[in-house]
Phi, psi and omega in degrees: 000145173277163186299321177296323178294321178297316178297321175298319179292326180293343180264011175264157174301322180297316180290327178288327180290325182219077186278349189293326172298324177293317178298319182297319176298319181294323181291332177294345178275350181120169183296325176213140189217132175287134177276126185304130176066007180242147175279055191213150177233144179254123183243129181236343185285136181299311181296323181290317179295313181302322181290318181295317181300334184259358186263122181286354170292345180242146181209193183265158172275087179286173188298322180290343175275346179296138174304147185300325181290330174290316179303324182289345179267347184272142178289126177304134186064016178277194187298311183295318178293317182299313178294324179294336177270007175263168182290349175302320185241026177259147175255161174303149000275349182302317181301313181298318182297313181289315185299324181297333183290334186238358184293335184290340182279348185237024176293160181301320180291320180292323181292317180299328178290346180275350188300314180302322178293317181296320181298319180297313178301319180298312180301318179296318181290328179290325173299317180292322179297319178297321180291318176301321183259014185300326181269011180087007181285147176295141178235136179280108183297325184295313184284321190267349178223301189303326176278310193290326183293302179293328181289331175294319179295307184293327178291328173296319179293318181287328186098027179274125183302147183300324183296339185270347196288334183302330188280348192282334186295310180291330178291317178298317178305314181290315182301315185290358175301333182291350180267353182280162173291126176207152177250016181205146174272002186290340181268008184278002186302304179303322177297319177295319179295320179294323179296314182295324176294317180292322174298320178297318178298312182287334172297312182294315180297321179293325178296319180297321181288336173294320179284319182227081182297148176229178181270070182215172185290325179297317180297316180301317184285323176299318180297319177295321176297314183289340182292339177053038181250017177085003181283331185203112179282171175304311181298322181288326176302306182290320179303315182279335168295318176299314181297315180301318178300301189294310178293337179290340177230334186300312183293317184291321175308311182289328173301317180292315182292313180297322181291319181292317180296322176296326174295321174298320180284340181230067188298333179290325177292313182300324177298316180290327173294316182296325182280350185087005181283339174238122179299137179303324181294321178297319178296319176299315180302317183291325175297318180297323180283309192290321179217072190298135173293346175239115188261331180204163172208179182225154170225157177236143179290122186261347184235167180284337186247030180295141177201162174238102189064238178259013183261113180282145175235117185291147179309131181091346180284149181263144171243117178275118183259102182277087183300319179300327177286316180303327179287349176247020183286116180292342176287340180253325184237127173288137180050058189293343180272003179258134176277104185223099180292350180268001181299141179278160175048052183267105183233086178290159182255020186300329182256018175079198182194168177074208184292340181262011177309129189302123178303324185266013186296324181290324181290319179299319180294319178297313181302314182299317179296311181299314184301311182290320180303310181285323180296317181288324177291319183288324187233080178297343184247015180303138179214162179286132182262332181200169176296136180284162178253116178278146175289142182280063182222155176246311186300309178253101191264121180192190182251145171281317176225151175215089182287133180226158168246124188287333185070187182287131180291157178299145181290000000 
């Protein structure tokens, strides 16, 4: 297959559902390949993707870089514009300015200090899961645990009241469509509607925090916005609050669902994790590699001399970084198609690298470790109750439903 055919196939329901054969076909074209007649390159090599993520010659397509005709097609304050005003799609110096405002909340020390609270939240959710499955009835792991656990954590950090959290999963699902591969803005309607609802919610919450500040991220960001010193504009305030909410649970939700399903498919591995023969942290890293909750991202050449090794990339051209393919790169990983949490030097690229390295990666890894430790200890007989329903997405890969039977809880 040629590169353009592979990209087209990845945009189909079949390709999104099972992208790994397409990644293998892409690797046969080389670690990086120019797409014929397109200002785009397809990159599958682990070392090449890692280098691009760390190279300041490459950056994001921020809102100001969008062609004027594209901006005219977007809904003002809609999904694409809001996300573009967040640090996710900002380049320096704006990216550095905004990231510095929230980075202190995600330091290694601050995240480690959250562990007791995360353990309490996890225990409470497992109590509810046990009650729902007490009679042997199937329980949806995604809705009742994989979503609720990380959304509870990030909402506590933001200062979002518990009563409001239930509404965020469908809204985040719709909003994140703007991150998917698409050849048209016509499908942005649900994403725009979700964004407008979330913007209205955070506008009202920000107003409350202006009146009554609390020790939370919303209050801290409102104070930076109100200082009027150029650190955070009105558009950046809302754009980054939306980003922190969605990024704070979406990836971890998919990590938990993908990880449990892989455990069902590899019961001998799950058994070794449960016995302590395989560290839970190593299991989490292999889930991130083998079926990453983040499958691809893009960078654009910002300079005239951008290149990957000896492969030139013209200014303004896009490089599609197939992270899911890089995680199966045989030059980097021995037996890459084997799910093996004992593999040495396992460094997945799920959270990126360089200046855009995910602020919440330490929190996501901690949540994954706590969740699997407690889940496997509490439910030694947990099993799959029916086939899961995978979300029709590629970039953010995960399950819509994962029915389980919890079995008898540990004594």
